[in-house]
N, C-alpha and C positions, 0 to 999 in steps of 0.2 A: 726801615733801614736797620742794618745790623749794628750791634753795639761793639764793644771792644773785644771781638773774638777773632782768632786767627786760625787758619787751616794750614798745617804742615803735612806735605805729602812726601812719602818715600818714593821718589820719581826714578826708580830703577829702570834700566833700559827695557827689560822684557815686559814691563807693565805700563809703559807710557801711553799706549793707545787708549786703554781704559780710562786713565786719568784725564786725558785730553777731552774725552766725551763727558766725563762727570763735571769737570770745571766748566766746560761749555754749557752744560745744563744750568749751572749756578749763574753763569753770565746772562742767561736768558731770563732770570728773575731779578727784578730791580731791587728786591730786598737785599741782595748780596753785592750791590754796586760798590760798596766800600770794604768788602771782605778782603783781608790781606791773605794772600796765598803764597806760601814759601815752598819751593821745590828743592829737595835735597837729593842729589843724584847718586851719592855714594854712601853706603851704610856706615863706613868708617867715620863719616862726618856728621851723621845724624845726631848723636848724643851731644856733641859740642855745639852745634848750631841751634839745637832745640833750647838750650839754656838761655841764649840771647832772646829768642822769641818769647819765652816765658816771662822774662824781665820786662819786655815791651808791651805785653798784652795781658788783659785781665783773665781771659779764657783761651785755652788752646786745645784744638783737636789734632791728633796725629793720625793720618790715614795710610794704611797699607793695602795693597792689592797684590795677590801672589798666586802662583801655580803650586801644585804639590811638589814639584821638583825644587822649589825654593824654600821648602818648609824648614830646613835646618838653619839656613842663614837668617830667616825671619825669626825663628825661635831664639837664636842668640841675640839678635838685635832687640827684641821686645824685652827680654830678660835684663839686658844691659840698661835699657831705658827705665824699666821699673826700679832697678837698684839705684839709679842716679836721681830720678825725679819722683819716685814713689807714685802718689796719686794726684800730682799737680796738673795732669792733662788727661783728656779722654782719649783712649786708644781704640780706634775703629778699624776693622778689617773687612775687606770684601774681595770679590774675584772668584776664580774657579775653585780653589781649595777651601776657603772659608765657606762658600756656598754649599759645597759638598760635605764638609766636615765642621759644622759650626761649633759643636761641643768641644771637639779637640782644639779648635782655634781659640776658644774662650779660655780653656785650661792653660794655654800657652802664656796668657797674660793680657789678652785683649778684653776691653770692657763691653764692646758691642760688635756684633757681626752683621753686616748688610748682606742678605742673601738674594741672589738673582740680580735683576736689573737695578741699577743704583740711582738713575737720574732723579726720580721722585723721592725715593727713600732717603738719600743723603741730604737733599734740600730740606725735607721735613725734620730730619734728625738735627741738622745744624740749627734750624730755627728754634726747636725746643731747647736745645742746649744753650743757645744764645739768650733765651728768655727765662732761663732757670725753670723750665717746665719739664715734666716727666716725659720720657720717651717710651714708656711702658706699653702704649697702645699704637705706636708708629708701625704701620704695616711694613713687613719685609725685614724686621730686625730680630736678632736672637741675643739673649743675655742671660746671665745668672742672677736669680733673685732668691737665694736659698736653694733653688732648683733651676734646671734649665727651662727656659721659656722661649717660644717662637711665636711671633705675632701673626703669622700667616703670610701667604704670598700675595703680592700685588698683581693686578691685571697687567697684561703685556703693554709695554710702552708704544705709543705712536711715534715712530722715528721722526716724522715731520715736525713734531713739536719742539725738537731740540737740535742744536747744532751738532755736527760731527766732530768738532774740535773747539778749542777755547781761543778765539782770535784775539781777544783783549789781553790775554796773558801770553800770547805768542806761542801757544801750545798746539802746533800743527802736526798732522800725520795723515795716514790714509783715511779716505772717506768710507764709512760703513754704509753699504748700499742695501744689504739684506741681513736680517737677524732671524734666528730660528732655523731648525733643520728637521725635516719630516722623516729622515731615514733612521735617526736615533741609533747609530751604531753602538754596539755594546761596550766599546772601549773608550767612547768619546764623552767628554763633559759638556760640550756645547749645547745639545738639546736639553740637558738637565738644568742648565743655567738660564737658557733663553727660550725654552719651549720648542715644541715640534711644529708649531704653525709659523710659516714664513711671513715676514713683514718686510716691505721694501720702502726705502726712502724714495720719494717721488722724483721724477726726472727734473722737475722745476726746482726742487730744493737742492738736489745734487749740483745742478748747474749754478745755482745762486752761490753756493759755497766754493765752487771752483773759481768763480769770479772774485770772491773774497781773497782766495789764495793768490790769484793772479795779480791783484792790486798790491799784494805784499811781495811780489817778485818771485812767488813759488809757482813754477810752471811744470813741475812733474806731478801728475795726478795718479795715485794708486788707490785701490779699493780693498776693503775687507769684506768678506762674505764667506759663509760656509761652503759655497759652491758658486763661483763667479758667474757661470753661464745660466744660473737659475733666476737671474734678475727678471722681475716682472711676472714670473710664473705664479699662478694662483695657488698652487700646492707645493711648489718646490721640486716637483717631479717631472711635470710636463714643461717642455721648453716653450718660451714665448719669444721667439726670435724677433718679431716686430718690435716688441717693447724693449728688448735688449739693444736693438739697433737705434731706437729712439734715444736711449740713454747715451750710447757711444757717440752718436751724431751730435747731440746737444753738448756733451762734454768737450768733444773735439772743437766745436765752435767757441765754447766758453774759454778754453785754455789758450786759444790764440795760435797763430801760425808757428810760433817758436816753442810752444808748449809740447809736452809729451804725455801720452795716456798709456797706462798699463792695465791690462786685465787678464786674469787667468794665470798670472805669474805671482811671485812672492809680493805681498804676504798672504795671498789667497791661493786657492787651487781650484781645479775643476774635476767633476766626476767623469769617469771614462765614457759612460753612455751618453753624456751631454756634449762630447766632442764629435761634432758632425761637420759635414761639408759647409753647412750654413754658418755655424758658430766660428769655425776656423776662418772662413772668409771675412767675417766681421773683424776678427783680430787683424788680419792682413790689411783691411780697408781703413781701420780707424786707429789701431793701437801701435805703440812703439816697441813693445817687448818682442824679443827674439826667441821666446820659449814659452811653453805651457807646463805647469805643475799638475800632474795627473795622479789622482789618488787610487792606487791599485790595492795596496795593503797585503795581499797574499796572492800566490799563484795557484792555490788550492781552492776549488769551488766549494768543497765541503767546509773549509775554514771561513770563506766569505759568507756562506749561508749561516754558519754558526754565529758570526759577528753581526748578522742582520744588515749586511752591506747593501743588498738590493741591486747588485750588478753582477755580471759574469766575467770570467777570465777572458772570454772572447771579446767582451767590450774593451778590455784593456789593450789587447792586440790591435783592435780596430782604431782606438784613440791614438795610439802611437803611430800607426801607419798614416792616418790622416794628418797628424801633426808634422811628421817628417816630410810627407809629400808636399806640404805647403811651404817647406823651407824653414820651419820652426824647429827649435830643439825641444826634445821631450825629456822632462825630468819626472821620473815615476817613483812615487812613494811606496815603500814596503815596510811592514811591521813584522819583526821576527819574534818568535816565541809566543804567539797568540794562544790564549787558553784552548786546550784540547788538541793543539797541533801535534801530529804524529811525525815519525820519521818519513813516512810516505808523503805527508803534506809538505814537509820541508824539501823533499826531493822534487816535488812538483813546482815549488816556488823557485828552487835553484834552476830548474829547466826554463821556467818563464823568464827569469832575470837574464839568463845567458842568451836566450833568443832575442829578448828586447834589446840587450846590449849589442848583439850582432846586427840588429836592424839600425842601430845608431842612437838608441836612448841611453840616458844616464839614470842610475838607480840612486834614489835618496833613501838611505838605510836608517831604520829606527828599531829600537827594541821595545817590546810591549811593557808598559808600566800600569799596574792596577791603580785606578784613580777613584777617589771617593764619589759616591752617589751613582756610579755607573753599574750596570749589571755585572761587570767583571771586577768590581771593587775587591772582592775577596779571593780573586784568582791568584795563582802563583805568579811571581815575577817572570818575565820573559827570559828564557835562557837559549843561547845560540849554540846549537850542536856543533861538534867538531867538523862534520861534513859541510854544514852550512857556512861555518867560519872559514873553512878552506876555500869554498867557492867565492865568498865575499872578498877575501884577500886576493884571490886571483883576478877578480874584476877590478879591484882597487889598483893593482899593478898596471892595468890597461887604461886607467883613468875613467872607469865606468861606474864607480861607486863613490859616494860622498855621504857625510853625515856623522853624527855623534853617537852611533849605535853602541860602541864599546863603553863609553862613559854612561850611557843610559842603562846599560846592563847592570852596572854597579848601583846606580841610583834606584833602579827598579827593585833590587834586593832590599834596599833601605826602606822603600815605600811599603813593600810587602810586610816587612817586620813591623812597621808602624801600624799598618792596617790590621795586623793580627793582635798587637799588644796595646796600641793606643799610646805608646811611649815614644816621644820624639827622640829622646836621647841626644839632645843637641850639644851637650857639653863635650861629648867625645867625637862629634861628627866633624868632617872637614868643613872649612869655611873660607870664603874669599877675604874675610876681614880680620 
């Protein structure tokens, strides 16, 4: 049983799904039955609330999970906490950015970085801290001990061993059904954090947790997955329609007649080559969503191949046709300014976007950002050419484009500078707080 140790989490909206899973893993271990978990949802309140927790408990761990796009806000927060409370707590960071850039994260002011999957690593780290034992040999952590040290990667987690959310603490969200991605696109952090081998939560376990949600009055069920239609696939590339239907049929029954099931829409997406008559039919038969989010990323086959996407431009057209034919809306992701993109590539993307929009699709626009630990980490920030910008604005006027691509363009430049210099420069950066 845990001693007088508390866990304070910076429960910022973009990072809640990960914390739901981590606290759920702690709930599955009786050692943590009496663990006090404090959720602070706004960075402006973190410093003031932390003082009260320190007064009430002998030991305190403060946990952050964040994306590279949040780097500057987190930098300001951790420096503020260090100034106010010095070394009275243990500062731990995990998630996509700390996993990809552990040394930079430690230099910001964190004591420990949890790299990769955190269910087992965080539990062991907490136990060592609670018992005043060294965490120097805990697998999956990085820290400074005169020099940078990393204890090595843990084996992949068996999803069925851990809940997809923290029911005891009321921390609910989408259910993760698949982890890992075999395509390993060069701009994406997901396979670098979770590996390229796909793992699926079993139908039985998914349905069990849907029933837990239903008993709490939560009857909207959503999933997280790198590619929602890949569920049950042995390699993430070949469809397993029978297993996917088994999942949807089971969840449909578990959620009850008044419940709703969403698959292939936010917060997940589907790969274009996996949008088939069979998978679309399953959406119509079992799901409540009126749209699919389709990952295209570029209208240039040369750029798709350079990114290691593993699908064709023709696959994108086919996916949109099938989606619209079924009476569903098609939201298609594009990333502008991918590394090596030429003017000709941009023109091809403009052509594809316009044609998809004429068919009835909406374009979800993004700007490329170089992210740590990806093959494109050292690439220049995405820049939107004047011709592409004009085409986007034209489609925006028709209600055919949405997304934060302009804001991402500015953030991408900040990330590029950080990746080049290693200097966050958070004192002069914009902040929400």
